Each structure stands twice: as structure tokens, then as C-alpha cells.
C-alpha positions in Angstrom: 156.9 -91.2 57.1 156.4 -93.7 54.2 155.4 -91.9 51.0 154.4 -93.6 47.8 154.5 -92.3 44.2 153.3 -94.2 41.2 152.5 -94.3 37.5 149.2 -95.7 36.3 147.8 -96.6 32.9 144.6 -94.9 31.9 142.9 -97.7 30.0 140.4 -99.6 32.1 142.0 -103.0 32.0 145.5 -101.6 32.6 144.3 -99.3 35.4 142.6 -102.2 37.2 145.7 -104.3 37.0 147.9 -101.4 38.2 145.5 -100.7 41.0 145.6 -104.2 42.4 149.4 -104.1 42.3 149.5 -100.7 43.9 147.3 -101.8 46.7 149.6 -104.8 47.4 152.6 -102.5 47.3 151.2 -99.9 49.7 150.0 -102.5 52.2 153.3 -104.4 52.2 155.4 -101.2 52.4 153.1 -99.7 55.1 152.7 -96.5 53.2 151.2 -93.5 55.0 150.6 -91.2 52.1 150.0 -92.0 48.4 150.0 -89.5 45.6 148.1 -90.6 42.4 148.5 -89.0 39.0 146.4 -86.1 37.7 142.8 -87.2 36.8 143.8 -90.8 37.2 140.5 -92.6 36.9 139.4 -91.9 33.3 140.8 -91.7 29.8 142.6 -88.4 29.1 139.8 -86.3 27.7 141.8 -83.3 26.7 143.6 -85.1 23.8 141.5 -83.1 21.2 140.0 -79.6 21.0 136.4 -80.7 20.8 135.1 -80.9 24.4 132.2 -83.2 25.0 129.9 -82.7 28.0 128.9 -86.4 28.1 132.5 -87.5 28.2 133.2 -85.0 31.0 130.2 -86.3 33.0 131.4 -89.9 32.5 134.8 -89.0 33.8 133.2 -87.4 36.9 131.2 -90.5 37.5 134.2 -92.8 37.0 136.2 -90.8 39.6 133.2 -91.0 42.0 133.3 -94.8 41.8 137.1 -95.0 42.1 137.3 -92.6 45.1 135.0 -95.0 46.9 137.7 -97.6 46.4 140.5 -95.6 48.0 140.3 -97.6 51.3 141.5 -100.6 49.3 145.0 -99.1 49.4 145.1 -99.4 53.1 146.7 -96.0 53.4 145.7 -93.1 55.8 146.1 -90.3 53.2 145.6 -90.4 49.5 146.0 -87.3 47.2 145.2 -86.7 43.6 143.0 -84.6 41.3 139.6 -85.3 39.8 137.2 -83.7 37.4 134.2 -81.9 38.9 131.3 -79.7 37.9 130.7 -76.9 40.3 128.0 -74.3 39.6 128.0 -75.3 36.0 131.8 -75.0 35.7 134.1 -77.8 34.8 137.2 -77.8 37.1 140.2 -80.0 37.8 140.0 -80.4 41.6 143.0 -81.4 43.8 141.9 -83.2 46.9 143.1 -84.9 50.0 141.4 -88.1 51.2 141.9 -89.1 54.8 140.8 -92.4 56.2 139.3 -90.6 59.3 137.8 -87.5 57.7 137.2 -88.5 54.1 137.3 -86.3 51.1 138.4 -82.6 51.1 138.7 -80.4 48.0 141.9 -78.3 48.3 142.6 -76.5 45.1 141.3 -76.0 41.5 144.0 -76.1 38.7 144.7 -72.5 37.7 147.2 -72.6 34.8 146.0 -74.6 31.8 147.8 -75.5 28.6 146.0 -75.5 25.3 147.8 -77.4 22.5 147.6 -80.8 20.8 147.0 -83.6 23.3 146.6 -81.1 26.1 143.6 -78.9 25.3 142.8 -78.3 28.9 141.8 -74.6 28.6 139.3 -75.7 25.9 137.9 -78.6 28.0 137.5 -77.0 31.4 137.6 -73.8 33.4 140.4 -72.1 35.1 140.4 -72.2 38.9 141.1 -69.1 41.0 144.7 -68.0 41.7 144.6 -69.5 45.2 147.6 -71.6 46.5 146.8 -72.1 50.1 148.4 -74.9 52.1 146.1 -77.4 53.9 146.8 -79.2 57.2 147.1 -82.9 57.4 148.2 -85.4 60.0 151.7 -84.9 58.6 151.8 -81.1 58.6 151.1 -78.7 55.9 150.9 -79.7 52.2 150.5 -77.7 49.0 149.5 -78.6 45.4 151.1 -77.5 42.2 149.1 -79.5 39.6 151.1 -80.3 36.5 151.6 -77.0 34.5 151.5 -75.1 37.8 154.9 -76.4 38.6 156.4 -73.8 36.1 154.9 -70.9 38.0 157.6 -71.0 40.6 156.4 -68.0 42.6 153.9 -70.3 44.2 156.6 -72.8 45.3 158.4 -69.9 46.9 155.2 -68.8 48.6 154.6 -72.3 49.9 158.0 -72.2 51.6 157.0 -69.0 53.4 153.9 -70.8 54.6 155.7 -73.8 56.0 154.7 -76.5 53.6 156.4 -79.9 54.2 155.1 -81.7 51.1 154.6 -80.2 47.7 152.4 -82.5 45.6 152.6 -82.3 41.8 150.2 -84.8 40.2 150.8 -84.8 36.4 149.6 -85.9 33.0 152.7 -85.5 30.8 154.2 -87.2 27.8 157.4 -89.3 27.5 159.2 -86.8 25.2 159.3 -84.2 28.0 160.1 -86.4 31.0 163.5 -84.9 31.7 162.2 -81.4 31.5 159.6 -82.2 34.1 162.1 -83.8 36.4 164.1 -80.5 36.3 161.0 -78.6 37.2 160.3 -80.9 40.1 163.8 -80.4 41.5 163.5 -76.6 41.3 160.1 -76.8 43.0 161.6 -78.8 45.8 164.4 -76.3 46.2 162.2 -73.2 46.1 159.6 -74.6 48.4 162.0 -76.2 50.9 159.6 -79.2 50.8 159.7 -82.7 49.6 158.3 -82.6 46.1 156.3 -85.6 45.1 154.9 -86.3 41.6 153.0 -89.2 40.0 152.0 -89.5 36.3 150.2 -91.6 33.7 152.0 -94.4 31.9 151.6 -96.6 28.8 150.7 -95.8 25.2 147.6 -95.0 23.3 146.6 -96.8 20.1 147.7 -93.7 18.1 151.2 -94.1 19.4 151.2 -91.3 21.9 153.2 -92.4 25.0 152.8 -91.1 28.5 155.8 -90.1 30.5 155.6 -92.0 33.8 158.7 -90.9 35.8 157.1 -90.0 39.1 159.6 -88.6 41.6 160.4 -87.8 45.2 162.9 -84.8 45.4 164.3 -83.7 48.7 164.0 -80.1 50.0 167.6 -79.0 50.5 169.3 -79.4 47.1 166.4 -80.9 45.1 168.2 -84.3 44.8 165.9 -87.0 43.4 165.6 -89.7 46.0 163.3 -92.0 44.1 161.8 -92.3 40.5 159.2 -94.6 39.1 159.7 -96.4 35.8 158.0 -99.1 33.7 160.1 -101.7 35.6 159.3 -100.1 39.0 155.9 -98.3 38.7 155.5 -97.8 42.5 158.2 -96.3 44.8 157.8 -95.9 48.5 160.4 -94.1 50.6 160.7 -93.2 54.2 161.3 -89.4 54.4 162.1 -87.3 57.4 159.7 -84.3 57.4 162.0 -82.4 59.8 164.3 -82.0 56.8 161.7 -79.8 55.2 161.4 -77.7 58.4 165.1 -77.2 58.5 165.4 -76.3 54.8 163.2 -73.3 55.4 166.1 -71.7 57.2 168.7 -72.3 54.6 169.5 -70.7 51.2 167.6 -69.7 49.2 164.5 -70.1 51.3 165.4 -67.6 54.1 166.0 -64.7 51.7 163.1 -62.3 52.0 161.7 -60.0 49.3 
């Protein structure tokens, strides 16, 4: 199947330009699944430790509008996360959008950092510890949203549940790009699944730089098959999902507790 990873800017003008280019890319490459970054359709709210309910609502509304535009990509399946308000709680919701069945909420981000530029635990609520695969036209997929990639027990559990694709949308900085790449490779190995990640890119006026560096890592040895960059912000690769099925029967996935 043809899978696409990307890096997108979070300023409105840059995002619109990137979106038009991404749509042209996915259509020309006949992509079947696209992974977008974490909370891709608004400014990064969690940059400071002073949460603002109006800003959160504006981000929710922005994502509502952009999700209506997902058909522009011409792709059967699109995955990402978005801000929501459920029963008065702010949550970071991972979703799958399918051209036939529409939007499905899959998971709410559980493990939240709380430090300069990433005050997520201050801005929104923690989701339940629930890492359950969901079925798609391509088989089972699972989410590890950004920080969740470091809780490797869930990658291991996904392997036991037969996940073929492990999706890791991120919002991470340039300074830690290599560390995150290592985490993605380990997640691919432990899950025995193709690990996909997409991230924000570009710089803020204060000089803070997003990391970009989306990746596709294969399930056997965690080798990186493709990686985005400022020069190549969109990467589409044809992957053989049967490799993920076979990897479940090789070391270390077959070892039982």
C-alpha cells in the first residue's frame, strides 16, 4: 500500500501552501493512507503555561473546518489528532477518517509532558490508559501519540494484538529530532509494525524551530525506509503489510511474558 508521511507548518499561510502541495503529492503518488502531524490545524497552544479556553475553542473550530477539507487529498484514509471538548474535558483525540465511513475517534492522548513549549498537562486533560487497535481497510492500526512512543509496553502490546501500522503523530522540536527517530525505530521493532510519524515544521517568531523529520520505519529491524525534510516535506512509499504479519513471529516479538 502507498503510505504518506509529511511535515506541515502551523502558521495559516504556510499551512495553506503546504496543504495544496500535499494534495498534489498524494494525488500524483496515489497514496492510500496519509498520516498528518499532531493537532495539525492550529497554532501550537501549549507553548506557555497559561491555558486559554477561547484559544482552545478556536483550535477546535479550526480543526472542524479543516477536517471537512480532508477529501481534497484524494486519499481513502487520513489519520491525525485534533483538540476536542468532551463532557467539559479538553482532550487530544487521535482519529481515523475514511472516505466511505467518515470520522472515527480512536484514542485520547494519555501521557502528557509539562515543560516550556510543551505544557500539555496544563492545557488539556489526560485520556484513559487505553491502547486498543482499530480495524481499517488495511488491517489493524494503533496510535502512540508523540510522548506515548516512550511508553514502550504499549508498542509491545500492539504486537500481541496484530497491529500492522503504528501511527505516531508528533509535535516535537528540531533539537530532539535524532532522539525521536531512535524512539520510532524501537517502536517499530517492539510492535512488529510499520511505524509512521509526521511532525510540524518551520520556525516561530521567537526562534523556536519545529523538528520536521517524519519517518517510516520497517517492522523487522526498525530500519528507516523514508524520512521527510525541509527539502522533501512529503514522502510516499509502497509498503508490504505482510512484512508486519511475518515480523510478529520473529525475535523479539514472539517472546511471551
